Every structure is written in structure tokens, then in C-alpha cells.
C-alpha positions as CSV (number, residue, x, y, z in Angstrom):
1,M,10.9,-30.9,-37.3
2,L,14.1,-32.1,-35.7
3,R,16.0,-34.7,-37.6
4,R,17.5,-37.4,-35.3
5,N,18.4,-41.0,-35.7
6,P,16.6,-43.6,-33.6
7,E,18.5,-45.6,-31.0
8,G,20.6,-48.2,-32.8
9,G,20.5,-46.2,-36.0
10,S,23.3,-45.2,-38.3
11,G,24.6,-42.1,-36.4
12,R,27.8,-40.4,-37.5
13,G,29.4,-40.7,-34.1
14,A,30.5,-38.5,-31.2
15,R,33.2,-36.6,-33.1
16,A,30.7,-35.4,-35.8
17,A,28.3,-34.4,-33.1
18,L,30.9,-32.4,-31.3
19,I,32.0,-30.6,-34.4
20,W,28.4,-29.8,-35.2
21,L,27.8,-28.6,-31.6
22,F,30.8,-26.3,-31.8
23,A,29.5,-24.7,-35.0
24,C,26.0,-24.4,-33.6
25,L,27.1,-22.6,-30.5
26,W,27.7,-19.5,-32.7
27,T,24.0,-19.1,-33.7
28,G,22.0,-21.7,-31.8
29,C,20.7,-24.8,-33.4
30,D,17.9,-27.4,-33.2
31,R,19.4,-30.5,-34.8
32,S,22.6,-32.2,-35.9
33,P,23.2,-34.3,-39.0
34,A,23.3,-37.3,-36.8
35,Q,21.4,-36.9,-33.6
36,S,20.1,-34.0,-31.6
37,V,22.3,-31.1,-30.5
38,T,20.4,-28.2,-29.2
39,T,21.3,-24.8,-27.8
40,A,19.2,-21.8,-26.9
41,P,18.8,-19.3,-29.7
42,K,21.2,-16.4,-29.1
43,T,22.2,-13.1,-30.7
44,T,25.5,-12.7,-32.4
45,G,26.3,-9.7,-30.2
46,A,26.0,-7.3,-33.1
47,P,24.2,-4.0,-32.6
48,P,20.5,-4.0,-33.4
49,A,20.9,-1.9,-36.5
50,A,23.3,-4.5,-38.0
51,L,20.8,-7.2,-37.2
52,G,18.1,-5.4,-39.2
53,V,16.1,-4.9,-36.0
54,A,13.4,-2.2,-36.3
55,A,12.9,0.2,-33.4
56,G,9.6,1.7,-32.6
57,P,6.4,1.3,-30.6
58,A,4.7,-2.0,-30.0
59,W,2.2,-3.4,-32.4
60,L,0.6,-6.0,-30.1
61,E,-0.6,-6.3,-26.5
62,D,-1.8,-9.4,-24.6
63,A,-5.6,-9.3,-24.5
64,T,-6.1,-12.9,-23.3
65,A,-7.5,-12.0,-19.9
66,A,-9.5,-9.1,-21.2
67,V,-11.4,-11.3,-23.7
68,H,-11.8,-14.1,-21.1
69,L,-10.1,-16.8,-23.2
70,D,-9.1,-19.5,-20.8
71,F,-8.0,-22.3,-23.1
72,V,-5.0,-24.4,-22.0
73,H,-3.6,-27.1,-24.3
74,V,-2.9,-30.5,-22.9
75,A,0.0,-32.7,-24.1
76,G,1.7,-35.8,-22.8
77,T,5.2,-36.2,-21.4
78,N,6.2,-39.6,-22.6
79,W,7.9,-38.6,-25.9
80,F,5.0,-39.7,-28.0
81,M,5.7,-37.9,-31.2
82,A,2.2,-36.6,-31.9
83,D,2.4,-34.6,-28.6
84,Q,5.0,-32.2,-29.9
85,V,3.2,-31.5,-33.2
86,G,0.7,-29.2,-31.3
87,S,-2.8,-28.4,-32.2
88,G,-4.7,-25.9,-34.4
89,V,-6.7,-22.7,-34.0
90,V,-9.7,-21.7,-36.1
91,V,-11.2,-18.2,-36.3
92,Q,-14.6,-18.1,-38.0
93,D,-18.1,-16.6,-37.5
94,F,-19.9,-19.8,-37.0
95,D,-23.3,-18.3,-36.1
96,N,-23.3,-15.5,-38.6
97,D,-23.8,-12.8,-36.0
98,G,-20.9,-10.7,-37.5
99,R,-18.4,-11.6,-34.7
100,A,-15.6,-14.0,-35.1
101,D,-15.7,-17.1,-32.9
102,L,-12.8,-19.4,-31.9
103,Y,-12.3,-23.2,-32.1
104,L,-9.2,-24.6,-30.4
105,V,-8.0,-28.2,-30.7
106,Q,-6.7,-30.5,-28.0
107,N,-4.5,-33.6,-28.6
108,G,-4.4,-35.1,-25.1
109,G,-6.0,-38.3,-26.4
110,A,-9.1,-40.1,-25.4
111,D,-7.9,-41.0,-21.9
112,S,-7.3,-37.3,-21.1
113,G,-11.0,-36.5,-21.3
114,V,-10.1,-33.0,-22.4
115,P,-12.3,-31.9,-25.4
116,N,-11.7,-29.4,-28.1
117,A,-13.1,-26.0,-27.2
118,L,-15.6,-23.8,-29.0
119,Y,-15.8,-20.1,-27.9
120,Q,-18.6,-17.8,-29.0
121,Q,-17.7,-14.1,-29.1
122,Q,-20.1,-11.9,-27.2
123,P,-21.2,-8.4,-28.1
124,D,-18.7,-6.9,-25.6
125,G,-15.8,-8.8,-27.2
126,R,-15.5,-11.5,-24.5
127,F,-15.2,-15.2,-25.6
128,Q,-17.7,-17.5,-23.8
129,A,-16.8,-21.2,-23.8
130,L,-19.7,-23.4,-24.9
131,A,-20.3,-26.7,-23.2
132,A,-18.8,-29.5,-25.2
133,G,-22.0,-31.6,-24.9
134,S,-24.4,-28.9,-25.9
135,S,-22.4,-27.7,-28.9
136,G,-21.4,-31.1,-30.2
137,A,-18.0,-29.7,-31.2
138,G,-16.1,-31.0,-28.1
139,L,-14.2,-33.9,-29.7
140,V,-11.8,-35.8,-27.5
141,G,-8.8,-37.3,-29.2
142,R,-5.4,-36.6,-30.5
143,G,-6.4,-33.5,-32.5
144,M,-4.0,-31.9,-34.8
145,G,-5.4,-29.2,-37.2
146,A,-8.7,-27.8,-38.1
147,V,-10.2,-25.8,-41.0
148,A,-13.6,-24.0,-41.4
149,G,-15.7,-23.8,-44.6
150,D,-19.2,-24.2,-45.8
151,L,-19.2,-27.8,-47.2
152,N,-22.9,-28.1,-48.1
153,N,-23.6,-24.5,-49.4
154,D,-26.1,-23.6,-46.7
155,G,-24.4,-20.4,-45.5
156,L,-23.0,-22.0,-42.4
157,A,-19.3,-22.8,-41.9
158,D,-18.6,-26.4,-41.1
159,L,-15.4,-27.8,-39.5
160,V,-12.9,-30.5,-40.5
161,V,-10.6,-31.6,-37.7
162,T,-7.6,-33.7,-38.3
163,E,-6.4,-36.2,-35.8
164,Y,-3.7,-38.8,-35.2
165,G,-5.7,-41.7,-36.7
166,A,-8.8,-39.9,-38.2
167,V,-10.4,-37.0,-40.0
168,R,-13.5,-35.7,-38.3
169,L,-16.3,-33.5,-39.9
170,L,-18.4,-31.3,-37.7
171,W,-21.6,-30.4,-39.6
172,N,-22.9,-27.0,-38.6
173,H,-26.6,-27.0,-37.9
174,G,-26.8,-23.4,-36.8
175,E,-27.0,-21.7,-33.4
176,M,-23.6,-23.1,-32.6
177,K,-24.8,-26.7,-32.8
178,F,-22.6,-29.3,-34.6
179,Q,-22.9,-33.0,-35.5
180,E,-19.8,-35.2,-36.1
181,V,-20.4,-37.0,-39.5
182,G,-16.9,-37.8,-40.7
183,R,-17.2,-41.5,-41.5
184,A,-20.8,-41.0,-42.8
185,A,-19.5,-38.3,-45.1
186,G,-16.9,-40.7,-46.5
187,L,-13.8,-39.3,-44.7
188,D,-12.1,-42.5,-43.7
189,N,-8.4,-41.8,-42.9
190,P,-6.7,-44.0,-40.3
191,R,-3.5,-42.2,-40.7
192,W,-1.7,-39.3,-39.0
193,A,-3.6,-36.5,-40.5
194,A,-2.1,-33.0,-39.9
195,P,-2.9,-30.0,-42.2
196,A,-6.1,-29.7,-44.1
197,S,-7.4,-27.3,-46.6
198,F,-10.5,-26.7,-48.8
199,I,-10.1,-26.4,-52.5
200,D,-12.6,-26.4,-55.4
201,F,-10.2,-28.2,-57.6
202,D,-12.8,-29.0,-60.4
203,R,-14.4,-25.5,-60.1
204,D,-17.9,-27.0,-59.7
205,G,-18.9,-24.7,-56.8
206,W,-18.5,-27.2,-54.0
207,L,-15.5,-27.2,-51.6
208,D,-13.3,-30.3,-51.9
209,L,-10.9,-31.4,-49.2
210,V,-7.2,-31.9,-49.1
211,V,-5.6,-33.6,-46.0
212,G,-1.8,-33.8,-45.6
213,N,-0.9,-37.0,-43.8
214,Y,2.4,-36.7,-41.9
215,L,4.3,-39.9,-41.1
216,D,3.8,-43.6,-40.9
217,Y,4.8,-43.4,-37.2
218,D,5.8,-46.4,-35.1
219,P,5.2,-45.4,-31.4
220,T,7.4,-48.3,-30.2
221,Q,10.5,-46.6,-31.7
222,V,12.7,-45.1,-29.0
223,C,15.0,-42.2,-29.6
224,H,17.7,-40.4,-27.7
225,D,19.8,-37.3,-28.0
226,V,23.6,-37.2,-28.2
227,Q,23.8,-37.1,-24.4
228,G,21.9,-40.3,-24.2
229,R,18.7,-38.7,-22.9
230,R,15.3,-39.9,-24.1
231,D,13.8,-37.4,-26.6
232,F,11.4,-37.1,-29.5
233,C,12.2,-39.0,-32.7
234,S,13.1,-37.4,-36.0
235,P,10.7,-37.6,-38.9
236,E,13.5,-39.2,-40.9
237,A,13.1,-42.3,-38.8
238,F,9.7,-43.1,-40.4
239,P,8.3,-43.6,-43.9
240,A,6.5,-40.9,-45.8
241,T,2.7,-40.9,-46.4
242,T,0.3,-39.8,-49.1
243,T,-1.5,-36.5,-49.1
244,R,-5.2,-37.3,-49.8
245,L,-7.9,-35.6,-51.8
246,W,-11.7,-35.9,-51.4
247,R,-14.2,-34.6,-54.0
248,N,-17.3,-33.0,-52.6
249,V,-20.4,-34.8,-54.0
250,T,-23.0,-33.3,-51.6
251,G,-25.0,-32.0,-54.5
252,T,-28.0,-30.6,-52.6
253,P,-27.6,-27.4,-50.6
254,G,-28.2,-28.0,-46.9
255,A,-27.8,-31.7,-47.1
256,Q,-25.3,-33.7,-45.1
257,P,-21.9,-33.2,-46.7
258,R,-20.6,-36.2,-48.7
259,F,-17.2,-36.9,-50.2
260,V,-15.6,-39.4,-52.6
261,E,-11.9,-40.0,-52.4
262,V,-10.1,-39.3,-55.7
263,T,-6.5,-39.3,-54.4
264,E,-5.2,-42.0,-56.8
265,R,-7.1,-40.8,-59.8
266,A,-5.8,-37.3,-59.2
267,G,-2.2,-38.5,-59.2
268,L,-1.3,-37.6,-55.6
269,T,-0.2,-41.1,-54.7
270,R,2.8,-40.9,-57.0
271,L,4.9,-39.0,-54.5
272,P,4.4,-39.4,-50.8
273,G,5.8,-36.9,-48.2
274,A,5.6,-35.7,-44.7
275,A,3.2,-32.7,-44.9
276,L,3.0,-30.2,-42.1
277,G,1.9,-27.2,-44.2
278,L,-0.6,-26.9,-47.0
279,V,-1.4,-24.1,-49.4
280,C,-4.2,-24.6,-52.0
281,A,-3.9,-21.7,-54.4
282,D,-3.1,-20.9,-58.0
283,F,0.7,-21.2,-58.3
284,N,1.1,-20.8,-62.0
285,G,-1.5,-18.2,-62.9
286,D,-3.8,-20.4,-65.0
287,G,-6.8,-19.7,-62.9
288,W,-7.0,-23.3,-61.4
289,P,-6.0,-24.1,-57.8
290,D,-2.9,-26.2,-57.1
291,I,-1.7,-28.0,-54.0
292,F,1.6,-27.2,-52.2
293,C,2.8,-29.4,-49.4
294,A,5.5,-28.2,-47.0
295,D,7.2,-31.5,-46.2
296,D,9.2,-31.9,-43.0
297,G,12.8,-33.0,-43.7
298,R,11.9,-34.0,-47.3
299,V,11.5,-32.4,-50.7
300,N,8.5,-30.1,-50.9
301,R,5.7,-31.0,-53.3
302,L,3.7,-28.9,-55.7
303,F,0.8,-30.6,-57.4
304,V,-0.3,-28.5,-60.4
305,N,-3.9,-28.7,-61.5
306,Q,-4.3,-30.1,-65.0
307,H,-7.9,-29.0,-65.4
308,D,-9.2,-32.5,-65.8
309,G,-9.3,-33.8,-62.3
310,T,-5.6,-34.7,-62.2
311,F,-2.5,-33.1,-60.9
312,R,1.2,-33.2,-61.9
313,E,4.0,-32.7,-59.4
314,E,6.2,-29.8,-60.4
315,A,7.9,-28.4,-57.3
316,A,11.5,-28.8,-58.5
317,M,11.0,-27.3,-61.9
318,R,9.2,-24.3,-60.4
319,G,11.8,-23.6,-57.7
320,L,9.9,-24.8,-54.6
321,A,11.3,-28.2,-53.8
322,F,14.5,-27.1,-52.0
323,N,15.7,-24.1,-50.0
324,A,18.1,-21.4,-51.1
325,M,21.0,-23.8,-50.5
326,G,19.5,-26.4,-52.8
327,R,18.8,-28.7,-49.8
328,T,15.8,-30.2,-48.1
329,A,14.7,-28.6,-44.8
330,A,12.3,-29.0,-41.9
331,N,9.4,-27.4,-43.8
332,M,6.5,-26.6,-41.4
333,G,4.5,-23.4,-41.5
334,V,3.3,-21.6,-44.7
335,A,2.1,-18.2,-45.7
336,W,1.1,-17.3,-49.2
337,A,0.9,-13.5,-50.0
338,D,2.3,-10.8,-52.2
339,F,5.3,-9.8,-50.1
340,D,7.1,-7.7,-52.7
341,G,4.1,-5.9,-54.1
342,D,4.5,-7.1,-57.7
343,G,0.9,-8.5,-57.9
344,R,1.9,-12.2,-57.7
345,G,1.7,-14.6,-54.8
346,D,4.9,-15.5,-52.9
347,L,5.5,-18.3,-50.4
348,F,7.0,-18.1,-46.9
349,V,8.0,-21.4,-45.3
350,T,9.3,-21.8,-41.7
351,H,12.2,-24.0,-40.7
352,L,14.4,-25.1,-37.7
353,T,16.5,-22.7,-35.6
354,D,19.7,-23.6,-37.5
355,E,18.0,-23.4,-40.9
356,F,17.0,-20.1,-42.3
357,H,13.4,-19.8,-43.4
358,S,12.5,-19.7,-47.1
359,L,10.9,-16.8,-48.9
360,Y,10.0,-18.0,-52.4
361,C,9.3,-15.0,-54.5
362,Q,7.4,-15.5,-57.8
363,D,9.7,-13.7,-60.3
364,Q,7.4,-14.6,-63.2
365,A,4.3,-16.6,-63.4
366,G,4.8,-20.1,-61.9
367,L,8.6,-19.7,-61.3
368,F,10.0,-19.1,-57.8
369,T,13.3,-18.1,-56.2
370,D,14.2,-18.4,-52.5
371,T,15.1,-14.8,-51.7
372,V,15.4,-15.1,-47.9
373,A,18.8,-13.4,-47.8
374,R,17.8,-10.5,-50.1
375,A,14.7,-10.0,-48.0
376,G,16.8,-9.5,-44.8
377,L,15.1,-12.4,-43.0
378,Q,18.5,-13.9,-42.1
379,Q,19.2,-10.8,-39.9
380,Q,17.3,-11.5,-36.7
381,A,17.5,-10.5,-33.1
382,W,17.4,-14.3,-32.3
383,R,16.7,-17.5,-34.1
384,G,13.8,-19.8,-33.7
385,T,12.2,-23.0,-34.9
386,G,9.2,-21.7,-36.7
387,F,5.8,-23.3,-37.0
388,G,2.7,-21.2,-37.4
389,T,3.2,-18.1,-39.5
390,V,1.0,-15.2,-40.5
391,A,1.3,-12.8,-43.4
392,A,-0.6,-9.6,-42.4
393,D,-0.2,-5.9,-42.6
394,F,-0.1,-5.0,-38.9
395,D,0.5,-1.3,-39.3
396,N,-1.6,-0.8,-42.4
397,D,1.2,0.8,-44.4
398,G,0.4,-1.4,-47.5
399,N,3.3,-3.8,-47.0
400,V,2.6,-7.4,-45.8
401,D,4.4,-8.2,-42.5
402,L,5.2,-11.5,-41.0
403,A,4.6,-13.2,-37.6
404,V,6.1,-16.5,-36.6
405,A,5.3,-18.9,-33.7
406,N,8.5,-20.6,-32.4
407,G,9.1,-23.7,-30.3
408,L,11.9,-26.2,-30.2
409,V,11.5,-29.9,-31.0
410,S,14.5,-30.9,-28.9
411,R,15.5,-29.6,-25.5
412,A,17.3,-26.3,-25.2
413,T,20.5,-26.2,-23.2
414,P,20.1,-24.0,-21.3
415,P,16.3,-23.4,-21.5
416,Q,15.2,-20.1,-22.9
417,S,13.6,-17.7,-20.5
418,P,11.5,-16.1,-19.4
419,V,8.8,-18.7,-20.1
420,R,5.2,-17.7,-20.5
421,L,3.1,-18.2,-17.4
422,G,1.1,-21.4,-17.6
423,V,3.5,-23.4,-19.8
424,S,4.0,-26.9,-18.4
425,P,7.4,-27.2,-16.6
426,W,8.1,-30.5,-18.5
427,W,7.7,-28.6,-21.8
428,A,9.5,-25.4,-20.7
429,T,12.8,-26.7,-22.1
430,Y,11.2,-26.7,-25.6
431,A,10.0,-23.1,-25.3
432,Q,11.1,-20.2,-27.6
433,R,10.0,-16.6,-28.1
434,P,7.9,-15.8,-31.2
435,Q,8.9,-13.2,-33.7
436,V,7.4,-10.5,-35.8
437,F,9.0,-8.9,-38.9
438,A,8.1,-5.5,-40.4
439,N,8.0,-5.3,-44.2
440,T,9.7,-2.0,-45.0
441,G,8.7,-2.2,-48.7
442,Q,9.3,-4.4,-51.7
443,G,9.6,-7.5,-49.6
444,H,12.5,-6.4,-47.3
445,F,12.0,-7.1,-43.6
446,K,13.3,-5.8,-40.3
447,D,12.9,-7.7,-37.0
448,Q,10.2,-6.0,-34.9
449,S,10.3,-8.6,-32.1
450,P,12.2,-6.6,-29.5
451,A,9.7,-3.9,-29.7
452,N,6.8,-6.3,-29.1
453,P,7.3,-7.8,-25.6
454,A,3.7,-8.9,-25.2
455,F,4.2,-11.3,-28.2
456,S,7.9,-11.9,-28.3
457,G,9.1,-11.3,-24.7
458,T,8.2,-14.7,-23.2
459,A,8.9,-18.2,-24.5
460,S,6.4,-20.9,-25.1
461,V,6.2,-24.0,-27.3
462,G,4.6,-22.1,-30.1
463,R,2.8,-24.0,-32.8
464,S,-0.5,-22.6,-34.4
465,L,-1.0,-19.0,-35.2
466,A,-4.2,-17.4,-36.7
467,V,-5.0,-13.9,-37.8
468,A,-8.3,-11.9,-37.6
469,D,-9.7,-8.5,-36.8
470,L,-11.4,-9.7,-33.7
471,D,-12.6,-6.3,-32.4
472,R,-13.4,-4.8,-35.9
473,D,-11.2,-1.8,-35.4
474,G,-9.2,-2.1,-38.6
475,G,-6.2,-3.6,-37.0
476,L,-5.2,-7.3,-37.4
477,D,-5.0,-9.4,-34.2
478,L,-3.4,-12.7,-33.5
479,V,-4.4,-16.0,-31.8
480,L,-1.4,-18.1,-30.7
481,G,-1.7,-21.7,-29.8
482,N,1.0,-23.4,-27.7
483,V,1.9,-27.0,-26.7
484,A,1.1,-27.7,-23.1
485,G,0.3,-24.0,-22.4
486,P,-2.4,-21.3,-22.7
487,A,-3.7,-20.0,-26.0
488,V,-3.0,-16.2,-26.3
489,V,-4.9,-13.4,-27.9
490,L,-2.7,-10.5,-29.1
491,R,-4.6,-7.3,-29.8
492,N,-3.3,-4.9,-32.4
493,V,-2.4,-1.6,-30.7
494,A,0.0,-0.2,-33.4
495,P,-0.1,3.6,-33.2
496,K,-0.6,5.7,-36.2
497,R,-1.9,2.8,-38.2
498,G,-2.7,3.6,-41.8
499,N,-6.1,3.5,-43.5
500,W,-7.5,0.1,-44.4
501,L,-10.2,-1.8,-46.3
502,Q,-11.6,-5.2,-45.5
503,L,-13.4,-7.4,-47.9
504,R,-15.6,-10.4,-47.4
505,L,-16.2,-12.3,-50.7
506,V,-19.4,-14.4,-50.9
507,D,-21.1,-16.4,-53.6
508,P,-25.0,-16.2,-53.5
509,A,-25.2,-19.0,-56.1
510,H,-23.6,-21.4,-53.6
511,G,-25.5,-20.6,-50.4
512,G,-23.8,-17.3,-49.8
513,R,-20.7,-19.1,-48.6
514,D,-17.2,-17.6,-48.5
515,A,-15.7,-17.8,-51.9
516,I,-12.5,-19.6,-50.9
517,G,-10.0,-19.3,-53.7
518,A,-11.2,-15.9,-55.0
519,E,-8.4,-13.4,-55.9
520,V,-8.6,-9.7,-55.5
521,T,-6.7,-6.9,-57.2
522,L,-7.2,-3.6,-55.5
523,R,-6.1,-0.2,-56.9
524,A,-5.7,2.9,-54.7
525,G,-3.5,6.0,-55.0
526,G,-1.6,4.7,-58.0
527,R,-0.7,1.4,-56.3
528,R,-1.9,-2.1,-56.9
529,Q,-2.4,-4.7,-54.2
530,W,-3.2,-8.4,-54.6
531,A,-4.5,-11.1,-52.3
532,V,-6.3,-14.5,-52.3
533,L,-9.0,-15.7,-50.0
534,Q,-7.5,-18.9,-48.5
535,P,-8.0,-19.2,-44.7
536,A,-6.2,-22.6,-44.4
537,M,-2.6,-21.6,-44.0
538,S,0.0,-21.0,-41.3
539,Y,0.3,-24.3,-39.3
540,L,-2.7,-26.5,-38.5
541,S,-4.8,-23.3,-38.5
542,S,-7.6,-21.5,-40.3
543,H,-7.7,-17.6,-40.4
544,E,-10.8,-15.4,-40.4
545,P,-12.1,-15.6,-44.1
546,M,-11.6,-11.9,-44.8
547,L,-9.1,-10.0,-46.9
548,H,-7.4,-7.0,-45.3
549,F,-5.6,-4.3,-47.2
550,G,-3.5,-1.6,-45.5
551,L,-3.7,1.7,-47.4
552,G,-1.3,4.0,-45.5
553,A,-2.3,7.6,-46.1
554,I,-4.6,6.8,-49.0
555,P,-8.2,7.7,-48.1
556,V,-10.1,6.3,-51.0
557,V,-9.9,3.0,-53.0
558,D,-10.1,3.5,-56.8
559,S,-11.3,0.1,-58.0
560,I,-11.6,-3.6,-57.0
561,E,-11.3,-6.5,-59.3
562,V,-12.3,-10.1,-58.2
563,R,-11.4,-13.3,-60.0
564,W,-13.9,-15.8,-58.6
565,P,-12.9,-19.4,-58.1
566,E,-14.7,-20.6,-61.2
567,G,-12.8,-18.1,-63.4
568,V,-15.2,-15.3,-63.8
569,V,-13.7,-11.8,-63.3
570,E,-15.9,-8.9,-62.0
571,K,-15.1,-5.3,-61.3
572,F,-16.4,-3.4,-58.3
573,P,-16.3,0.4,-57.6
574,G,-13.9,1.7,-55.1
575,G,-14.9,3.8,-52.1
576,A,-13.9,5.3,-48.8
577,A,-11.3,3.5,-46.7
578,G,-12.0,2.4,-43.1
579,Q,-14.8,0.0,-43.8
580,R,-15.6,-3.7,-44.1
581,R,-17.4,-4.5,-47.4
582,V,-19.2,-7.6,-48.6
583,L,-18.7,-8.3,-52.3
584,A,-21.1,-10.8,-53.8
585,R,-20.5,-12.7,-57.0
586,G,-22.8,-11.5,-59.7
587,S,-23.1,-7.9,-58.4
588,G,-20.1,-6.5,-60.1
589,Q,-19.4,-5.6,-63.8
590,L,-18.0,-8.2,-66.1
């Protein structure tokens, strides 16, 4: 987020601010080295071809009204810092009827009386809001993120919701009924919890929980911009906090989930940070899941699993601590995918308007280089402060594309327009247009935003972004969450989409739950594709737990290989494209 000194802090003075403002007017910026200096993102005036802007038909259309989604996020207007963080989106089939449902988080606080919302998808594709009282999922508080996963191995996905001051656990009893059992389950976290992720760090078949705490925030701190106006404080004004780890000790399938905190024993207390993004995946290729924290305004952290219940921080030695300029940045949203098609996971991290995003490509196992310039991601139709981000093949050509939700953390001068209908006027000065980038092959991107007005044509205070095939037509759709504005469903309407295959990975030995952490290598038409099942990415969000592979003109998949979270590798036969398959552990060939 924005870096700004609190009132009375050690600013560099008006002259430095004016110099920075002059420089920022060229490209648009969202911060200064001293205090806040903000301009609306603008193009450089170069022709679209020079900007790496892709022409072509739209990929996305606004389907919010068509699916009857009526969620509007509530946020305060008194510069309380938690308000600008936004809230999460979860896409998950909670009732196992084969249709993805939605859970959207509010952060208006207890006094607002506005609860989190659970929407059940109906057979005709509409989303029906369930009464907060009847579902038990309507928490009221300063909600931040949420993540879905089966915590007691009973085949039903539970929910963990992070809040400013708490971590809540919604135990799924079936038929869209939930019970809040956070404290009873051992999740005591009176901190500013933001991202969360499930990880089976000890490979015992039970999903453990990582929570990234953000800042040790002092709400009495008052901050101003360089023009003397009240504005949100910078994260640099507050101390860092510890990312926490809880081990799942439920033990009995179907029982109430139970956790024991192992943060200190695991070694996570040695380096605090300001986590806004989390990725729990195998970063060094040893078959054990690690923990990456995207830390706002601070050095990123990578806790590498030592196979004995402990972790060692290795971000710097593996090339993930700093950006391409060797500096810290406002690290926020995260996406982990194979962007360049070499069979290894790469990491995309979003930053401020005046900081280019980072694309860390894994050149060899466990070693990364920020290749954002080589990837063409510095050439954009406009600049934005990125939060939620999705790695997905929208046109099914076999190359993983990118979508980014944008929204300022300091006022735009002048405000960006047009602003999406329903965004609070108080928040409109923080609105920016989202972006989508087409992967043209081998991890090189072109800006597809101007060709997608339904997604990128109007500004909002974008934060969370989740991906799913909501209508099961083989095209990946998006759910966008905004601060003080409506949530938006974007339906995939890309013409001439390629062939595709979708895989759900389940483990019958553990209640048939989604095998979070499983990796797939798919071979088709002489090409290899790789992906990992980890729904908890983007920003405060949880994607549909399904792997999607675009195949282009290839009609048949040759073979599928799955490395299950506990290390077992199985091979499955290929088959025709254009279907969603369920692969169960134990049913393949060793």
C-alpha cells in the first residue's frame, strides 16, 4: 500500500515532494518517498502497438445483473486504515451439488450491522442470497479475507474468515448450514489478520492453517498528504507482525475442527512482516509445501519447509525478497502459475501505480528472477495500484493470462473516470480501472484491457478477485470485489476459445476432500502443462478448487500425472478435451 509518514513524522520536505510530483506526472503515481503524492494513471501518448496493447474482441462481459448478485461492500469514511484494505471473495461448492457458490466478506464493523453474505447458485445460474441467521455464515465485523477447505475430512468445505482483531472458523454442517467455532477450535488471534491459506505442511493428510497478520496498527495515529489533507496512513508508520501457523489436530473425520498453534516452533516468529498476500506451495521442488508472504512496503519472506515441522526463511537467497530494482515494494496480490511454459511455478506480485509489478520466473528449481520487463508487463495502456490478481487461461490457447484488480490507496488528482455505478462517492477518488493481460506465449504479455470495457472500462476501488467456471461452459469467469461498491461477476465470452480440460483432484482416504497442494503435469499434442491446486491466492480470496487447462486446437489429452500432497505420484490416462474430470487418489497407476 501507500507509504506515507504520519503527521509530525520525518518527512523530506516540500521540495522533495515537488520534485517527486513532477516526475510522477509523466506516468502517474500513488506515493512519494516522503508523503502522499497522487495523480491519475495516464498513458504516455504512445500508440497502442508501442504500448504492447493487444487488439481483438472482448473476453469478458458484465453478468452481475443476469446472475442476480446484489452484494454491495460497506466501508467507513473516517480514514480508519482497515477500511481501505477491502474484503475477500470465496468461490466454492459448499453443498456439493456441482455448482459453485459465493461467499463475500464485509468489513463495516459490528456497528454497521451488515453481515457477510453467502450466495447459493441455483440450477439456472442465478445466485440466491441465504439469510444470515439461517445459514450461520453471516458474520458481522471488520472482515478481511476468507478461504475455503475441508478441515475435518468429512467431504464438506469449511470457511476461515480473517478479521481486524480475530480469526473465525465456520464449520460446515451440510445443506448450507455453518457454525462459528473459531475460539473453540483454538484459533485465537487478536491481531489484524489479512490473508489466510491452507497447507498440509507435515503431510499428514489434515489441512493446517497459515494466517498472515498485517500491521500492529494504532488507530489514534493521524496522517495527512502533502497538501495537508487527512488521508490514510502508510504501513511504514506501524510495526510489523508475525505470520502464524496452526497445525490441524482434529484427528477424527467429521469431528469439530481443532488446531494447535506451532508458529514459534516452526520458526515463523524470527522474521515479522506485513503480509497482504500468501502462497503456500512447493517453491524449491522438494515435494514439501513452503510459505511465501508478500509483505507491504517490506522485504518479502519465503519460509522453506525443512520436513521436520520447521521452516527456514530464504527469500533473499532465492531471488524473491526484492523487486527487479533490488528494492522493497508495496507487495499485495499474488498469483502462482507456470507463465512461461517451462513446467515450473512462477510468481506474480502486484504493486503500486508508480511501481512496476514483479514477475518472478523460476529459472531453475528454487531460484527466481524478476522478469517483468522481459515479459512486457511494463508496457501498459495505463498504470494501476494492483491488489487481487488471477492467473488464468481466458482464451484457452494454452498460455496463462493475467487479470488485476486496481484501486488507489491515496486520492487521485483528478479522480479517474468513469466510475462504476454504485461506488460510494466518498471512495470514488480512490477508484481505478482493472486490467487484463494476454499471454502471447513463453510468458510474454500484451495489455488486453482496452478490448475489455466490461471489466476495464470503469473505475472502482478494486481489491479481491477470484476465478471460476461459474456456468461450466469451459471458459473461466471472474468475481471482482470492491471497497464501498458492488461485487461484479464477469462472464467469459471470448470468441473462438480453444479446447480445454478441467480437473478436480480429490482424496478418498481423507473424506473425499479437495487435495489442496496436489500438482498436475498434463501432456497433450507434444506440449506439457503444469499447475498446482491452491485456491488461496490473489488477494484475500479463494478460487474455485479446480484446475483448468487451455488446449488450443488440441482435441485429445495424452496423459495426466498427479503428485499428491503426501508425495505419491500417480499417472492417469488422457482423453477427449471439453470435459470436467474428477481424479481420485489411489485410482491411477503408480
